[in-house]
C-alpha positions as CSV (number, residue, x, y, z in Angstrom):
1,X,8.4,-4.3,42.1
2,X,9.1,-1.5,39.6
3,X,7.4,1.8,40.5
4,X,9.7,4.4,39.0
5,X,7.8,7.0,36.9
6,X,4.5,5.0,37.3
7,X,1.4,7.1,38.0
8,X,-2.0,5.9,39.4
9,X,-3.7,8.3,37.0
10,X,-5.2,6.4,34.1
11,X,-4.1,7.2,30.6
12,X,-6.9,9.3,28.9
13,X,-8.9,7.7,26.1
14,X,-7.8,8.7,22.6
15,X,-10.1,8.0,19.8
16,X,-8.5,6.7,16.6
17,X,-9.1,8.4,13.3
18,X,-11.0,5.5,11.7
19,X,-11.4,4.9,8.0
20,X,-11.9,8.0,6.0
21,X,-12.3,7.9,2.2
22,X,-9.6,9.8,0.5
23,X,-10.5,12.7,-1.8
24,X,-9.3,11.7,-5.3
25,X,-8.9,13.6,-8.5
26,X,-7.1,13.1,-11.8
27,X,-5.3,9.8,-12.6
28,X,-3.3,7.6,-10.3
29,X,-1.2,4.5,-10.6
30,X,-0.1,2.7,-7.4
31,X,0.8,-0.7,-6.0
32,X,-2.3,-2.6,-5.0
33,X,-3.1,-5.2,-2.4
34,X,-1.8,-6.4,0.0
35,X,0.4,-3.3,0.4
36,X,-2.4,-0.8,-0.2
37,X,-4.6,-2.6,2.4
38,X,-2.0,-2.1,5.1
39,X,-1.4,1.5,4.3
40,X,-5.1,2.2,4.6
41,X,-5.3,0.1,7.8
42,X,-2.5,2.0,9.4
43,X,-4.1,5.3,8.6
44,X,-7.5,4.2,10.0
45,X,-5.9,3.0,13.2
46,X,-3.5,6.0,13.7
47,X,-0.6,3.7,13.0
48,X,0.9,5.8,10.2
49,X,4.3,5.7,11.8
50,X,4.5,2.0,10.7
51,X,4.7,3.1,7.1
52,X,8.1,4.7,8.0
53,X,9.4,1.2,8.8
54,X,8.6,0.0,5.3
55,X,9.1,3.0,3.0
56,X,9.4,0.8,-0.1
57,X,7.0,-2.1,-0.6
58,X,8.8,-5.5,-0.4
59,X,8.1,-9.0,-1.4
60,X,10.1,-12.2,-2.0
61,X,9.8,-15.4,-3.9
62,X,11.9,-18.6,-4.1
63,X,13.6,-19.7,-7.3
64,X,11.0,-20.9,-9.8
65,X,8.1,-19.3,-8.0
66,X,5.8,-16.6,-9.4
67,X,5.7,-13.2,-7.8
68,X,2.4,-11.5,-8.6
69,X,2.5,-7.8,-8.1
70,X,-1.0,-6.2,-8.2
71,X,-1.2,-2.6,-9.5
72,X,-4.1,-0.2,-9.2
73,X,-4.8,2.3,-12.0
74,X,-7.6,4.8,-11.4
75,X,-9.1,7.5,-13.6
76,X,-11.2,10.1,-11.8
77,X,-11.5,12.4,-14.8
78,X,-14.3,12.6,-17.4
79,X,-11.7,11.7,-20.2
80,X,-10.9,8.2,-21.2
81,X,-7.3,7.0,-20.6
82,X,-5.2,4.0,-21.3
83,X,-2.4,2.7,-19.2
84,X,0.5,0.9,-20.8
85,X,2.8,-1.1,-18.5
86,X,6.3,-2.3,-19.4
87,X,8.1,-4.6,-17.0
88,X,11.9,-4.0,-16.4
89,X,13.0,-7.3,-14.9
90,X,16.4,-8.7,-13.8
91,X,18.2,-11.1,-16.2
92,X,16.5,-14.5,-16.1
93,X,13.1,-13.3,-15.0
94,X,10.0,-13.7,-17.2
95,X,6.9,-11.5,-17.4
96,X,3.7,-13.6,-17.5
97,X,1.4,-10.7,-17.8
98,X,-1.5,-11.3,-20.2
99,X,-1.8,-7.7,-21.4
100,X,0.2,-4.6,-21.1
101,X,-2.5,-2.1,-22.2
102,X,-5.4,-1.3,-19.9
103,X,-8.2,1.1,-20.8
């Protein structure tokens, strides 16, 4: 039986942060779900250190498959804005996006 550095004292309860809406202003453009979901989940459950394990969002697809990448554009100003997206893809890839302009 292992007893080295084991204490009979229970570990004190530590409340997690829980979900807290972020204060937003201006305009933002970011990668969407599922990556965004996990970043919010990690923050709500005090698991922010997991984000350090995946500093760059990753995904994969087999040859011939589609790889949807959802983006999230937000405008928290009183002024109208338009987002124009241009895909820079490797040779042989095809962009199937229906539109590149989003009001």
